[in-house]
ROBATI-562642 format. One line per field, with one value per residue: residue number from 1; z negated, y negated, x negated of N, C-alpha, C in turn. Coordinates in Angstrom, 2 decimals. Atoms other than C-alpha are relative to their C-alpha. Layout:
<rs>
num	(NUM,...)
n.z	(Z,...)
n.y	(Y,...)
n.x	(X,...)
ca.z	(Z,...)
ca.y	(Y,...)
ca.x	(X,...)
c.z	(Z,...)
c.y	(Y,...)
c.x	(X,...)
</rs>
This chain:
<rs>
num	(1,2,3,4,5,6,7,8,9,10,11,12,13,14,15,16,17,18,19,20,21,22,23,24,25,26,27,28,29,30,31,32,33,34,35,36,37,38,39,40,41,42,43,44,45,46,47,48,49,50,51,52,53,54,55,56,57,58,59,60,61,62,63,64,65,66,67,68,69,70,71,72,73,74,75,76,77,78,79,80,81,82,83,84,85,86,87,88,89,90,91,92,93,94,95,96,97,98,99,100,101,102,103,104,105,106,107,108,109,110,111,112,113,114,115,116,117,118,119,120,121,122,123,124,125,126,127,128,129,130,131,132,133,134,135,136,137,138,139,140,141,142,143,144,145,146,147,148,149,150,151,152,153,154,155,156,157,158,159,160,161,162,163,164,165,166,167,168,169,170,171,172,173,174,175,176,177,178,179,180,181,182,183,184,185,186,187,188,189,190,191,192,193,194,195,196,197,198,199,200,201,202,203,204,205,206,207,208,209,210,211,212,213,214,215,216,217,218,219,220,221,222,223,224,225,226,227,228,229,230,231,232,233,234,235,236,237,238,239,240)
n.z	(1.12,1.26,0.63,0.39,-0.24,0.47,-0.89,0.61,1.17,-0.33,0.71,1.45,0.62,0.01,1.02,1.28,0.12,0.20,1.36,0.90,-0.12,0.80,1.41,0.36,0.25,1.34,0.99,-0.01,-0.41,0.17,-1.04,-1.25,-0.96,-1.27,-0.64,-0.67,-0.67,0.00,-1.26,-1.09,-0.23,-0.79,-1.18,-0.80,-1.05,0.65,1.20,0.38,1.11,0.93,0.94,1.35,1.02,0.22,-0.74,0.50,-0.58,-1.41,-0.03,0.28,-1.22,-0.91,0.47,-0.26,-1.45,-0.46,-1.05,0.44,0.66,0.51,0.17,0.11,0.65,0.01,1.21,-0.30,-0.39,0.45,-1.09,0.21,-1.28,0.17,-1.19,-0.10,-0.01,-1.12,-0.05,0.06,1.00,-0.68,0.78,-0.40,-0.38,1.09,1.28,0.97,-0.08,0.67,-0.80,0.50,-0.34,0.70,1.36,0.52,0.70,1.13,0.70,-0.57,-1.28,0.09,-0.68,0.90,1.04,-0.66,-0.80,-1.35,-0.26,-0.06,-1.36,-0.07,-1.25,-1.16,-1.21,-0.66,0.87,0.20,0.92,1.32,0.55,0.33,1.21,1.14,0.16,-0.68,-1.30,-0.14,0.92,0.68,-0.47,1.01,1.22,0.13,1.28,1.08,0.82,-0.46,0.88,-0.33,-1.26,-1.11,-0.36,0.88,1.30,0.24,0.91,1.40,0.24,-1.28,-0.37,-1.43,-0.54,-1.19,-1.06,-0.90,0.55,-0.83,0.73,-0.39,-1.46,-0.74,-0.74,0.60,-0.95,-0.19,-0.65,0.55,1.41,0.37,0.74,1.34,0.23,1.30,1.12,1.17,0.20,0.38,-0.65,-1.20,-1.02,0.48,1.16,-0.49,-0.70,0.98,0.80,-0.84,-0.71,-1.43,-0.58,-0.17,-0.57,0.22,-0.69,0.15,-1.08,0.00,-1.37,-0.36,0.37,0.05,1.29,1.12,0.13,-0.25,0.43,-0.85,0.57,-0.75,0.51,-0.84,-0.75,-1.17,-0.80,0.94,-0.44,-1.23,-0.10,-0.78,0.95,0.59,1.27,1.13,1.11,0.79,-0.26,0.53,-0.14,1.32,0.25,1.35)
n.y	(-0.84,0.60,-0.96,-1.13,-1.37,-0.84,-1.13,-1.32,0.01,0.03,1.04,-0.21,0.30,1.45,0.58,-0.26,1.00,1.30,0.04,0.11,1.38,0.84,-0.32,0.58,1.43,0.23,0.22,1.39,0.78,1.44,0.53,0.35,-1.10,0.39,1.24,-0.16,-1.26,-0.25,-0.52,0.53,1.42,0.68,0.56,0.84,0.77,1.14,-0.41,0.72,-0.72,0.70,-0.92,0.25,-0.91,-1.18,-0.01,1.05,1.27,-0.06,0.25,1.43,0.73,-0.15,0.90,1.38,0.24,0.13,-0.98,-1.37,-0.80,-1.24,0.03,-1.26,0.24,-1.12,0.09,-0.18,1.24,1.17,0.67,0.20,0.25,0.62,-0.29,0.73,-0.80,-0.89,-0.89,-1.43,-0.73,-1.07,-0.63,0.48,-1.01,-0.03,0.04,0.98,1.25,0.14,0.95,0.24,1.30,1.13,0.07,-1.17,0.63,-0.80,-0.74,-1.33,-0.01,-0.86,-1.29,-0.88,-0.54,-0.64,-1.18,0.05,-0.90,-1.38,-0.27,0.26,0.57,-0.24,-0.43,1.10,1.07,0.95,-0.58,-0.04,1.35,0.33,-0.72,0.82,1.28,1.03,-0.49,-0.15,-0.96,0.50,-0.52,-0.76,0.71,1.31,0.09,-0.36,1.17,0.60,0.83,1.43,0.34,-0.44,-1.39,-0.94,-0.35,-1.39,-0.66,0.05,-1.28,-0.59,-1.13,-0.07,-1.29,-0.36,-0.44,-0.87,-0.18,-0.87,-1.26,-0.83,-0.14,1.21,0.42,1.20,0.69,1.24,1.16,1.31,0.04,1.05,-0.54,0.56,0.04,0.60,-0.88,0.10,-1.09,-1.22,0.04,-0.83,0.49,-0.42,0.82,1.35,-0.07,-0.27,1.19,1.09,-0.25,0.25,-1.14,-1.17,-1.06,0.12,-1.03,0.02,-0.75,0.17,0.07,1.39,0.00,-1.44,-0.59,0.91,0.14,1.34,0.12,0.75,0.09,0.77,-0.10,-0.93,-1.00,-0.45,-1.13,-0.81,-1.38,-0.14,1.13,-0.22,-0.09,-1.34,-0.16,0.60,-0.88,-0.07,1.12,-0.15,1.03,0.03,0.93,0.57)
n.x	(0.35,-0.45,-0.90,0.82,-0.40,1.08,0.19,-0.11,-0.87,-1.41,-0.75,-0.08,1.29,0.20,-0.86,0.65,1.06,-0.64,-0.52,1.16,0.47,-0.87,0.23,1.28,-0.14,-0.50,1.04,0.47,-1.17,0.23,0.88,-0.65,-0.04,-0.59,0.44,1.29,0.33,1.45,0.53,-0.85,0.15,-1.03,0.64,-0.89,0.67,0.63,0.70,1.21,0.62,0.88,0.64,-0.51,0.53,-0.84,-1.26,-0.88,0.44,-0.38,-1.44,-0.16,0.34,-1.13,-1.06,0.40,-0.06,-1.39,-0.31,0.32,-1.04,0.59,1.45,0.73,1.29,0.93,0.82,1.42,0.67,-0.75,-0.71,-1.44,-0.65,-1.31,-0.80,-1.26,-1.21,-0.13,1.16,-0.25,0.77,0.73,1.06,1.32,0.98,0.97,-0.69,0.48,-0.77,-1.28,-0.76,-1.34,-0.58,0.61,-0.54,-0.71,-1.12,-0.43,1.04,-0.08,-0.68,-1.19,0.17,0.75,-0.89,-1.12,0.28,-0.56,-1.10,0.45,0.46,1.45,0.50,-0.85,0.72,0.69,0.47,-1.08,-0.96,0.64,-0.05,-1.38,-0.39,0.42,-0.66,0.77,0.42,1.45,0.60,1.20,1.28,0.73,0.41,-0.66,-0.70,0.92,0.34,1.24,0.81,-0.08,0.68,-0.82,0.25,-0.69,0.54,0.37,-0.93,0.47,0.64,0.36,-0.84,-0.24,-0.43,0.77,-0.91,0.75,1.34,0.82,0.16,-1.14,0.08,-0.38,1.20,0.57,0.89,-0.76,0.60,-0.36,0.38,0.97,1.15,0.19,1.45,0.31,-0.36,0.86,0.94,-0.71,-1.30,-0.13,-0.93,-1.31,-0.37,-0.32,-1.29,-1.05,-0.24,-0.50,-1.26,0.23,0.69,-0.85,0.82,1.45,0.77,1.46,0.66,1.46,0.51,0.33,1.41,0.21,0.33,-0.32,-1.46,-0.51,-1.40,-0.92,-1.35,-0.99,-1.36,-0.74,0.74,-0.77,0.49,0.79,0.06,0.76,0.92,1.22,1.10,0.18,-0.70,0.71,0.35,-1.24,-0.91,-1.36,-1.03,-0.63,-1.09,0.09)
ca.z	(8.36,5.81,5.19,3.39,4.73,2.95,5.37,4.47,1.65,1.81,0.53,-2.90,-3.64,-2.64,-4.90,-7.78,-7.12,-6.95,-10.26,-11.92,-10.68,-12.35,-15.63,-15.63,-15.62,-19.10,-20.83,-19.87,-19.73,-20.77,-17.81,-14.52,-11.88,-8.22,-5.93,-5.05,-2.61,-2.44,0.66,2.80,4.32,5.68,9.22,11.14,14.12,11.73,9.17,7.29,4.73,1.72,-0.91,-4.44,-7.71,-7.99,-6.63,-8.90,-7.62,-4.04,-4.72,-6.18,-3.01,-1.06,-3.24,-2.65,1.14,2.76,5.56,3.46,2.47,1.83,0.61,0.88,-1.37,-0.96,-4.23,-2.57,-1.09,-2.60,0.77,0.52,3.64,3.79,6.16,7.34,7.27,9.55,8.75,9.18,6.32,7.61,6.05,6.07,7.71,4.72,1.20,-1.70,-0.94,-2.90,-1.10,-1.89,-1.58,-2.73,-5.82,-7.88,-9.04,-11.48,-14.18,-12.81,-9.13,-8.90,-6.50,-9.31,-11.53,-8.98,-7.23,-3.47,-2.00,-1.94,1.82,1.05,2.59,5.87,9.34,10.57,9.08,9.56,7.75,4.91,4.48,4.45,1.56,-0.69,-2.10,0.06,2.99,2.23,0.70,-1.96,-0.86,-2.68,-6.28,-5.74,-8.95,-10.96,-13.95,-13.08,-14.84,-14.99,-11.99,-9.88,-9.65,-11.20,-14.88,-16.01,-17.72,-21.55,-21.46,-18.72,-17.09,-13.44,-11.43,-8.91,-5.68,-3.51,-4.34,-2.26,-5.03,-3.80,-0.13,0.73,3.50,1.96,5.12,4.70,6.83,5.99,2.63,0.81,-0.39,-4.13,-4.98,-8.53,-10.67,-14.22,-15.55,-17.06,-14.74,-12.10,-8.87,-10.28,-13.54,-11.68,-9.54,-12.49,-14.22,-11.29,-10.05,-6.70,-6.20,-4.78,-3.14,-4.17,-2.43,-3.02,-0.07,0.62,4.38,4.52,2.65,3.16,-0.10,-2.20,-3.53,-2.33,-3.76,-1.57,-2.66,-1.19,-2.13,0.79,2.85,6.30,8.47,5.48,7.22,10.48,9.71,11.77,8.86,7.41,4.36,1.15,-1.92,-3.82,-3.20,-4.71,-3.88,-7.11,-8.41,-11.40)
ca.y	(-7.36,-9.63,-6.88,-3.90,-0.37,2.32,4.85,8.37,7.31,8.08,5.78,7.50,7.25,3.59,2.85,4.51,2.24,-0.76,0.11,0.56,-2.90,-4.49,-2.63,-3.88,-7.50,-7.08,-7.16,-10.79,-12.49,-15.84,-16.16,-17.78,-15.26,-15.57,-18.54,-17.58,-14.90,-13.31,-12.55,-14.45,-17.91,-20.41,-21.37,-24.24,-26.44,-29.28,-28.34,-30.04,-28.79,-30.09,-28.50,-28.13,-26.28,-23.96,-23.09,-25.51,-28.41,-27.28,-27.23,-30.73,-31.94,-30.58,-32.52,-35.70,-35.30,-36.50,-33.93,-30.90,-28.20,-25.22,-24.68,-21.88,-21.72,-19.47,-18.79,-17.86,-21.27,-23.56,-24.33,-25.69,-25.51,-27.80,-26.82,-28.73,-27.53,-24.68,-22.81,-19.04,-16.77,-14.41,-11.89,-13.15,-11.26,-12.09,-11.31,-13.76,-16.36,-17.60,-19.43,-20.99,-24.01,-27.50,-27.07,-24.07,-25.07,-22.20,-20.61,-17.28,-16.94,-15.59,-12.85,-11.48,-10.71,-9.14,-5.78,-5.43,-3.71,0.06,-0.08,-1.11,-0.05,-0.27,1.02,-2.44,-5.41,-7.69,-5.31,-4.93,-8.71,-8.99,-6.51,-9.17,-12.23,-15.16,-12.93,-12.55,-9.57,-10.51,-10.14,-7.89,-9.14,-12.16,-11.36,-10.38,-12.72,-15.19,-17.10,-20.91,-20.84,-19.24,-15.73,-12.57,-11.84,-8.72,-6.13,-6.33,-2.68,-0.68,1.57,2.57,5.34,7.07,7.44,9.03,10.40,11.84,14.44,15.71,15.76,12.22,10.98,7.50,6.14,2.74,-0.31,-4.03,-3.60,-6.20,-5.33,-5.88,-6.98,-8.34,-5.27,-5.50,-3.22,-0.72,-1.53,0.92,0.23,2.17,0.19,-3.17,-2.10,-0.78,-4.16,-6.28,-6.42,-7.59,-4.26,-1.41,0.60,1.25,3.22,4.11,5.16,5.53,4.95,1.12,1.25,4.75,6.68,3.69,3.74,0.70,-0.47,-1.62,-2.83,-4.23,-4.96,-2.93,-1.17,0.04,3.13,5.19,8.50,7.79,4.89,4.49,5.38,8.55,10.00,8.08,9.60,8.82,6.65,6.09,4.21,3.05,1.27,-1.10)
ca.x	(4.02,5.66,8.23,6.75,7.10,5.06,3.57,4.64,6.99,10.68,13.41,13.90,10.16,10.11,13.07,11.19,8.21,10.53,12.21,8.81,7.86,10.90,10.27,6.68,7.85,9.36,5.97,5.36,8.75,7.30,4.90,5.80,6.82,7.68,7.10,3.47,2.32,-1.14,-3.20,-0.69,-0.75,1.76,0.84,2.43,1.65,0.75,-1.91,-4.74,-7.26,-9.16,-11.42,-10.01,-10.70,-7.72,-4.28,-2.42,-4.53,-3.88,-0.14,-0.46,-2.17,0.77,3.25,1.26,1.48,4.71,4.44,3.41,5.90,3.58,0.02,-2.54,-5.61,-8.67,-10.49,-13.80,-14.55,-11.88,-10.28,-6.73,-4.58,-1.53,1.28,4.33,7.93,8.88,5.65,5.56,4.46,1.76,-0.58,-4.18,-7.02,-9.26,-8.05,-8.34,-5.63,-2.63,0.16,3.52,5.82,4.88,7.05,8.16,11.61,12.17,10.02,11.20,12.08,15.68,14.54,12.36,15.36,17.67,17.80,18.26,21.28,21.17,20.50,16.89,14.53,16.43,15.54,14.52,12.66,15.65,18.01,15.52,15.34,19.13,19.31,17.73,19.43,18.35,17.49,13.78,11.98,9.40,5.79,3.32,2.80,5.08,6.93,3.87,3.21,0.49,-2.27,-2.51,-4.88,-2.14,-3.59,-2.08,-2.54,-4.34,-2.18,-2.30,-3.37,-5.06,-2.51,-2.44,-0.82,-3.05,-1.07,-3.76,-7.21,-10.04,-10.39,-7.00,-8.08,-6.86,-9.23,-9.69,-11.34,-9.69,-10.44,-10.16,-11.86,-13.97,-17.47,-18.00,-21.54,-21.22,-20.45,-21.77,-24.50,-22.05,-19.11,-17.92,-16.04,-13.09,-13.11,-13.11,-10.16,-8.15,-8.46,-7.24,-3.66,-5.07,-6.84,-4.78,-7.57,-11.17,-13.89,-17.54,-19.71,-23.43,-23.73,-23.76,-27.09,-28.39,-28.32,-27.19,-23.59,-21.61,-18.27,-15.36,-11.91,-8.69,-5.10,-3.77,-6.44,-5.39,-5.73,-6.89,-6.22,-8.02,-10.36,-13.51,-15.80,-17.36,-15.59,-16.43,-18.02,-14.79,-11.74,-8.30,-5.12,-3.49,-0.39,-0.61)
c.z	(-1.32,-0.73,-0.21,0.35,-0.42,0.90,-0.77,-1.20,0.44,-0.87,-1.49,-0.72,-0.08,-1.07,-1.40,-0.25,-0.31,-1.42,-1.01,-0.03,-0.88,-1.49,-0.49,-0.37,-1.43,-0.99,-0.02,0.46,-0.07,1.16,1.25,0.98,1.27,0.57,0.78,0.65,0.11,1.28,1.17,0.20,0.76,1.15,0.81,1.04,-0.60,-1.32,-0.26,-1.15,-0.78,-0.88,-1.42,-0.95,-0.23,0.73,-0.46,0.59,1.48,0.16,-0.28,1.20,1.00,-0.41,0.32,1.48,0.48,0.99,-0.46,-0.69,-0.64,-0.11,0.04,-0.55,0.03,-1.16,0.31,0.29,-0.38,1.10,-0.27,1.32,-0.26,1.29,-0.06,-0.04,1.25,0.15,-0.12,-1.05,0.67,-0.94,0.52,0.38,-1.10,-1.32,-0.91,0.02,-0.89,0.74,-0.57,0.44,-0.81,-1.43,-0.35,-0.90,-1.24,-0.67,0.51,1.29,-0.09,0.65,-0.89,-1.08,0.59,0.80,1.41,0.10,0.18,1.39,0.16,-0.44,1.19,1.22,0.69,-1.01,-0.32,-1.01,-1.42,-0.67,-0.48,-1.27,-1.26,-0.04,0.61,1.33,0.20,-1.05,-0.68,0.60,-1.14,-1.14,-0.16,-1.37,-1.16,-0.83,0.38,-1.06,0.37,1.31,1.22,0.37,-1.03,-1.33,0.00,-0.93,-1.43,-0.43,1.36,0.27,1.49,0.34,1.27,1.03,0.95,-0.46,0.93,-0.71,0.30,1.52,0.77,0.73,-0.58,0.91,0.38,0.67,-0.67,-1.51,-0.23,-0.84,-1.33,-0.36,-1.39,-1.17,-1.15,-0.19,-0.31,0.65,1.25,0.97,-0.42,-1.14,0.44,0.65,-0.98,-0.79,0.78,0.73,1.50,0.66,0.04,0.56,-0.37,0.65,-0.29,1.10,-0.04,1.41,0.45,-0.30,-0.30,-1.39,-1.21,-0.09,0.14,-0.29,0.97,-0.62,0.90,-0.71,0.77,0.54,1.15,0.64,-0.83,0.40,1.21,0.20,0.69,-0.90,-0.44,-1.31,-1.15,-1.04,-0.89,0.33,-0.59,0.49,-1.28,-0.04,-1.44,-0.66)
c.y	(-0.60,0.90,1.29,1.32,0.87,1.22,1.30,0.05,-0.03,-1.02,0.26,-0.33,-1.50,-0.66,0.25,-1.01,-1.37,-0.14,-0.13,-1.42,-0.92,0.27,-0.65,-1.47,-0.31,-0.36,-1.44,-0.93,-1.50,-0.60,-0.35,1.16,-0.47,-1.23,0.17,1.37,0.11,0.71,-0.27,-1.46,-0.52,-0.72,-0.78,-0.75,-1.19,0.46,-0.92,0.76,-0.90,1.07,-0.37,1.07,1.24,-0.16,-1.09,-1.36,-0.06,-0.28,-1.47,-0.86,0.06,-0.94,-1.45,-0.37,-0.01,1.09,1.45,0.66,1.26,-0.15,1.43,-0.31,1.26,-0.19,0.02,-1.30,-1.27,-0.71,-0.01,-0.42,-0.52,0.16,-0.75,0.96,0.85,0.96,1.46,0.64,1.21,0.60,-0.47,1.16,0.18,-0.12,-1.09,-1.32,0.07,-1.10,-0.18,-1.36,-1.12,-0.13,1.30,-0.51,0.76,0.68,1.42,-0.08,0.93,1.37,1.00,0.62,0.71,1.21,-0.20,0.91,1.42,0.39,-0.20,1.24,0.44,0.40,-1.11,-1.07,-0.98,0.53,0.09,-1.37,-0.34,0.70,-0.78,-1.30,-1.10,0.45,0.15,0.97,-0.62,0.62,0.78,-0.91,-1.37,-0.18,0.46,-1.26,-0.56,-0.89,-1.48,-0.37,0.51,1.46,0.95,0.22,1.45,0.61,-0.07,1.31,0.63,1.21,-0.06,1.39,0.26,0.59,0.98,0.04,0.94,1.33,0.98,0.08,-1.18,-0.50,-1.24,-0.80,-1.36,-1.10,-1.27,-0.05,-1.09,0.62,-0.73,0.09,-0.50,0.87,-0.18,1.24,1.33,0.07,0.85,-0.64,0.32,-0.88,-1.40,0.00,0.19,-1.25,-1.15,0.39,-0.21,1.13,1.20,1.19,-0.26,1.18,-0.19,0.88,-0.27,-0.03,-1.42,-0.27,1.45,0.46,-0.85,-0.17,-1.47,-0.02,-0.88,0.01,-0.83,0.12,1.07,1.12,0.49,1.20,0.98,1.46,0.19,-1.15,0.38,-0.01,1.45,0.09,-0.63,1.05,0.23,-1.24,0.33,-1.14,0.03,-1.00,-0.48,-0.03)
c.x	(0.43,0.97,-0.75,0.65,-1.18,-0.12,0.12,0.91,1.45,0.71,0.10,-1.30,-0.22,0.87,-0.56,-1.11,0.58,0.52,-1.14,-0.53,0.85,-0.20,-1.28,0.13,0.43,-1.11,-0.50,1.10,-0.24,-0.79,0.79,-0.11,0.70,-0.68,-1.31,-0.11,-1.51,-0.41,0.95,-0.38,1.21,-0.70,1.03,-0.81,-0.76,-0.62,-1.19,-0.62,-0.93,-0.65,0.43,-0.53,0.82,1.33,0.95,-0.37,0.38,1.49,0.29,-0.33,1.14,1.15,-0.30,0.10,1.44,0.38,-0.17,1.19,-0.58,-1.52,-0.55,-1.38,-0.84,-0.98,-1.50,-0.71,0.76,0.77,1.50,0.62,1.41,0.80,1.33,1.19,0.11,-1.16,0.43,-0.90,-0.63,-1.03,-1.36,-0.91,-1.04,0.74,-0.59,0.76,1.24,0.75,1.40,0.53,-0.64,0.50,0.70,1.10,0.44,-1.19,-0.07,0.81,1.21,-0.17,-0.73,0.86,1.21,-0.47,0.55,1.21,-0.53,-0.50,-1.51,-0.78,0.84,-0.83,-0.78,-0.41,1.12,1.02,-0.57,0.03,1.41,0.49,-0.35,0.79,-0.88,-0.56,-1.49,-0.52,-1.21,-1.27,-0.66,-0.44,0.65,0.63,-0.86,-0.31,-1.36,-0.65,0.18,-0.67,0.76,-0.17,0.60,-0.72,-0.48,1.04,-0.54,-0.64,-0.26,0.87,0.28,0.53,-0.79,0.97,-0.67,-1.45,-0.77,-0.28,1.13,0.14,0.60,-1.24,-0.68,-0.92,0.61,-0.83,0.50,-0.19,-1.06,-1.12,-0.17,-1.47,-0.37,0.46,-0.99,-0.84,0.70,1.39,0.01,0.99,1.44,0.48,0.41,1.39,1.15,0.39,0.63,1.27,-0.15,-0.79,0.93,-0.75,-1.46,-0.71,-1.49,-0.60,-1.50,-0.59,-0.29,-1.48,-0.34,-0.43,0.34,1.52,0.43,1.50,0.79,1.39,0.91,1.35,0.76,-0.90,0.87,-0.66,-0.84,-0.13,-0.91,-0.99,-1.31,-1.24,-0.17,0.79,-0.80,-0.38,1.22,0.83,1.36,0.87,0.82,1.18,-0.12,1.36)
</rs>
């Protein structure tokens, strides 16, 4: 799943999304872009883990280790996973990770300033990868400007595009969502999602706690048309 295919989207629509992504990068040309991936991990036969304060510290631990080539950091518990060379990049089952190589050699990753060949997206994952310089498609948000702690910056102004909405008969029964329990007094589930580049789907339902609205969010969300849940009160899939 490291190569992205959008369910139900044709190639022209995907190219529009891709072009919008490159235009968005212009508003923060000074920030570091590329190198890091979100909600992925590098997994190898030789791994070790430590507890650190942020992604930069985790990357530093990787540089200090002779056998480490890649790191993965989880913000929730501070766990830092160090992986040896030959590690495979895989999507994590639990969101909230940032991963990358032991050293980011460029302020801006070259893949973040180049367009793929017109053959992208291709019929197969391998062909899609080959359409990119270096033979690897960027992961979700890889080229989004990031903060000093390694996680994506917030947009300087709130602007999202709603891709799907239960108000327009989208089922919104997404799985693999994370429950949000720390909303502020005047903060809504929708507002929290709109402010975070790591949120691509939000949902409010009242069946987890009968009659009490509960907020769920995710970067991706899966099986939104046939998920094993009752219909939510409201849900949206958005693009930042």
